[in-house]
N, C-alpha and C positions, 0 to 999 in steps of 0.2 A: 504493500500500500504506500509506503514511504517513497520507494523508487518510482512507482507509477505516478504519484502525485507530483514528484519533482519533475519527471519527464513531461507531464501534462502542463505544468506551469511554464517550463522553458518553451513549450510549443505555442502557448496561447498568450503569454505575457504581452507580446507586442501587438496583438490584435485588438482593435477598439471594440467597445460594447461587449466585453466579456467579463465584466466585474463580478457578476453572480457566480459564474463558473470559477473564477479566480478564488473567490471566497470559499467555495466548496472544496477546491483542491488544497487551499491553505489549511482549512479545518481538518481535512483528512491527513495531510502531512503533519499538522500539529499533534493530532491524536496519536499517530504512529510514532512521532518523536518522543512523546511522553511515555509511551509503552516501552520504547527502546531505552530511554533514560532510567526507567523504573527497574529494568533488568540489568543495569550496569552495576559493577562492583564499585565500592567506595573509592578504591585506588584509581580506577579508570575515570570516575566522575571528577576527582581532584585533578587528574591530568587534563581532562577536557576543559575544566574551568580555568586552569592555568593558561591553556592555549587560547582560550577565548577572552582572556582578561582585557586586552585593548578594545575589543568590540563591546564588551559589557560596559567598560568605562565610557565608550562612545555614546551609548544610550543613556547612561547616568548623566553625562554632560548635557544631553538634550533636555533632560528633566531639570537639571540645575539652571540651564539657560532660560527655560520657560518660567521657572520660579523667580529668578532674581534679575534677569536681563531682558525679559520680553518687552517688546514695544507695542505690538498689536496682539494682545493676549487671546482674543477670540479667534483670530485667524491662525495664530500659532497653535492653539488648542485643537483646531480643526485638523491641522497637519499632524499633530501629535497622536490624535485618536484615529487618524486616517492612514496615510501611507507610511508614517513612521512605525505605527503599530503593526501594519502588514510587513514592513521591513524587518521588525524584530522577530515576527513569526517565521519569516523567510530565513533569517539567521539560524533559528533553532532547527528548521528543516535541513538547511545546508550542513549544520554541524552533525545532525543525526545521520545524514547521508555519508558524511565523512567517517563516522563510526563503522557503518556497514562496509564501505569501500576500503577502509583501513585494514579491516580483518580479511577482506577478500584478496588483498594484495599478497598476504602471507599464507592464506589457505585457499588456493584455487579449487573451484568445484563447478559442476554444471550450473548450479543455482547462482553462484556468484557471476558466472559468465552471462547468465540471463539478465541479472541486475545491470551489469555493465552495458549490455546490448540495448536494454530498455532505456537507460539514461542517455546513451548516445543517440538513440532514436529521437528523444526529446530535443537534443541539440540540433538535429536536422529539421526541426519544425518549420522555422522561418524559411530556410532554404527550400524545402519541399513545397510549402504553400505558395511562395513567390513564383517558383518555376512552373508549378501547375497552373496558376492563374495566368502566367505569361503565355504558356502553351495554348490555353483557351483563347487568349487574345489573338494569337497567331491564327488559330483555327477559324475564328469568327471573321477576322479582317482579311486574311490571306496575305498579310504583310509580315515578313520575317523579323525585321528589326523595329522595335519601339523604344523611344527614349523618354526620359522623365516619367517613367512608369511607376514611380514609388507611391502614388496616391492610392493604388489598388493592390491589396486590401488594407495596407498598413497605415495609410493616411499621413505618412511622413517618412523622411529619409533616416532620421536617427534610429528608429526601430530596426530598420533593415541593416544599417551599418553595425550596430552593437551586437545584435543577435547572430549576424553572419560572421562577425569577427570571432566570437567565442567558439564557433564551429571551425573557423579557419585555423585557429591555433591548435585545435584537436587534430586536424588533418596534417598540419606540420609536425605535431608530436608523433603521430603514427608514421609519417613518412621518414622522420629522422630515426625512429626506432627500427623501422624496416631496414634502413641502410646500415645502422650500427650492428644489427643482429644478422645481417645478410639473409633476410627472409626472402620468400619466393617473390618473383617479379611483380605479381599482381598486387602485392601490398605496397609497391611503389606506384603502380599505374592508377589504382583506385583513388588514393589521396590526391594525386596530380590532377585527375579528372575533376574531382571536387573543387580543388583550388582554382582551376580554370573557370568552372561554372560560377564560383563566387565572384571572380573578377568580372564575368559577364553580367552578373546581377548588379554590381557596382556601376558598370557601364550603362546598362539600360535604365537604372535608377538615376543616372547622371549625378553621382555624388563625388565631389572633389575630395572631401574628407575620407571617404572610403578608399579612394585610390591612394591617398597619402599614407593611410594605415597599411594598406596592402603592400605598397612599395617598401615601407620600412621593414615589414616582416620578411618580404621576399629577399631583400638585400642581406638581412641577417642570416637567412637560410643559405644563400649563395656563399657568404663568407664561411659558414660552417662547412659547406660542401668542399670549398677550395682548400680548407685546412686538412681535409682527409684525402688520402690517396685511394680513390675508388677504382678497383680493377674490374668490377662486374660490368661487362659490356651491355647487358640488358638494362641495367639501371641508367647508364650513360645515354643509351638510345632513348629511354623514356624521357629523360630530361631534355634532350635535344628536340624531341617531338613536341613536348609540352611548351617549350620556349616560343615556338612559332605563334600559336594562338595568343599567348600572353603578350608578346610584342605587338601583334596586330591590334588586339583590343586596347592595349595601353596607348598605342600611337593614335588610334581613331579617337579616343577620349581626349587626349591632349590637343589634337588637331581641331576638335570641335568645340573646345573651351578656350577662348582667347584669354580668359583670366589667368591661365597658367603662364602665359608669356610675360605678363606684367606682375607676376606674383610678388617678387621682391620689392620693386618700386612702390606697389600698392601697400605692402606691409609697412614700408618705411614712412609713407604718407600717414598711415594710421597711427604711428607713434607720435606724430606732431599734433597732439590734441589741443594745444593752446594756440597753435598757428591757424588751424582751421576747425571751426566748431560745428561742422555739418553733422557730426555724430550725435550732437545733442538734439537736433531738430531735423531729422532726415526726411520728414514728410514734406516740408515746405522749402528746405534748403537746396543749394546748388551743389552737385557732386564735385568734390575738389579734384584738382589735377595732381598727378604724381610728378616726380622730378624730371620726367621725360616730356612733360607737357601734354600727357594723355589723360583723359578722365579716368579716375580710378574705378575698379570694379566694386560696386557697392557692398557686396557680400564680404569680400576680402578686407576692404577698408573699415567697414563698420565693426566687424568682429575684432579686428586688431585694436581699433580705437577704444572699443568698449572694455577689452581686457586691460589695456593700459590705464584707462580711467578707473577700472575696478581695483587695480593694484594700489592706487592712491587712496581709494576708499577703505581698503583692507588695512592700510597703515594707520588710518584714522579710527577704524572700528575693528580692532583685532579680535574682539569677542563676538562679532557678528551682529546682524540686525534681528534675526530670529525666524525669518520666513524663507523657505526654499522657493516659494513663488514670488519672484520679482523683488527680492531684497535690493537688487541693483537699481531698479527704477526708484524705489523709495529713497535710498541713500543718495543717488545721483540728483534727484529733484531737490533734496535738502541742500546739497553742496552747490549745484548749478541751477538756479531758478529757471533758466530758459531750457532746461532739459525736457524734451518730449512734451511740448506745450499742449498736445492733444491727449494728455494723460487720461487713462481709463479706457481709451480705445486702442492704444498701442503700448501696453505694458511690455517691457522687454527684460530678458535675461542676457548674460554676456555671450551665450553660445559656447561656454566652456564649463563643463560639469564641475571640475575641481574649484574653479574660481567662484562659481555660484554657491557651492557648498561652503566655502570659506566666508563669503559675504553673509551667508545665512547663519551659520553656527560658529564661525570664528576659527582661528588657527588651531585650537585644541582638537576640534572635530576632525579636520583633515589630517592632522598629525597622527591621531590614533588610528584612523582608517588606513592610511598609507603604511603606517608602521606594521599593522597586522598583515597586510598583503605582502609587503616586502620581507617580513620575517619568514613568512611561508615560502617565499621565493628562495631566500638564503638557505633554508633547510633543505628544500627540494633539490636545489642545485647540487648538493652533496649527497643525494640519496638516489636509490634506484627505483624502478617500477614505472609503469606507464603513467599513472596519475601524477607522480612527481614530475615526470617529463612534461605533462600537460600544464602543470602549475608554472614551470619554468618558461614555457612559451606564452602563457596567458597573462601573468601578472604585469610584465612590461607592456604588453599589447593593450591591456585594459587600462593601464595608467595613461598611455598615449591617447587612447580612444576617448576617455573621459576628459582629457585636456582639450581636444579639438572638436568635439561633437556636442551639440546642444542636448544635454541629458539632465536637465534641471527639474525633472518631475518624477512622480511616483514609481513607475515600473522599473526605471533604471536603477534606483536605489534599493528597491526590493531585490533585483537581480544582483547588484553589487554586494549587498550584505549576505545574500545566499551564497555567493561564490567565496566571500571572505570567510564565512563560517565553515564551509566545505573544505577550503584549503587549510585553514588553521588546524582542524582536527586530522586531516590527512597527513599533515607533517608533524603531528604530536607523537611523542614516543610513548605509545599506550602500553600498559602492562597486559 
């Protein structure tokens, strides 16, 4: 029940209008987690609590913040009893799943293999739903290539990026395992096909952030491959075959997005927040020019400027404003009265998950969360087993993803706390 609920959550989290089903799965997962905890020995419970200490302190800090530092208490209470409560339940489910998988790493069995397969099936949820819906679109229209396809059925790009990324790291973990253990060639071919299809998803969804994340992981993998002397000709052929579609898809995306050509000048313009104030009132203002005399790409410029402005606000408000929903807007309006003069219609976040979390709950919150994730990474880096390999690939990737993607609302923190709890227990030295 625990593994099935976890797989179900991973599959439906990014799909809108699924709140009732999410609550059902969360309650099933919570009940199973309580059952598992009840049957744990005292020594194992102590080990689990020690591993989860930073995450427990994270939630205690949220309560402390609400009690002593809250600005809009009603709104913050709504978040506290809403997605932060769901995030806490997600943490418990992830931790319990870590208990199950921690034991399955040391005692392989057909049942444990079934658990692992079911969980991986959940990770394929977004991937499968997107491609099935895309295939239906091709069937109906007779047109093979569709771009900006992200609105169906996920209603936005961030969901596609984040949930495809945690599958992408799984594929790289399996691919690297297959190479290291010299497994049969289909264990390199299958992950490579999945990797190509995820890049195709990012291309048809037209997401620059997705391509940035994909490129970062791909370059790390290539560096890893170059550091090894691979003599297996089948593996080398698989890579050469896979490189062609990767290069073609990458080239078509960059060629169709002029923003890539002006990326650095546009970012530089975004840093000059005092020189040009378009970022404060982008509805009525005039798009600024970059240093080459070309109008900046609004998306690149605004995201950069908002993050730069947010760093100033964090310095002045190190304990946070209190709300995950639009703390940036409230703090910016207080500091810059001309910020977003159509307030209420155009409330904004910075489009960087870590920055928005820091604006909301302060430096203590982000420090505790990142400490937990990277402690798991450090332990996994010096450990064996497939899930440790998955942690090593996922923690740096999810850190980058939450930096450059707009993930400032409920499902993304439910997922993040689920993964953090899962990783913390997987890397604990359980008796």
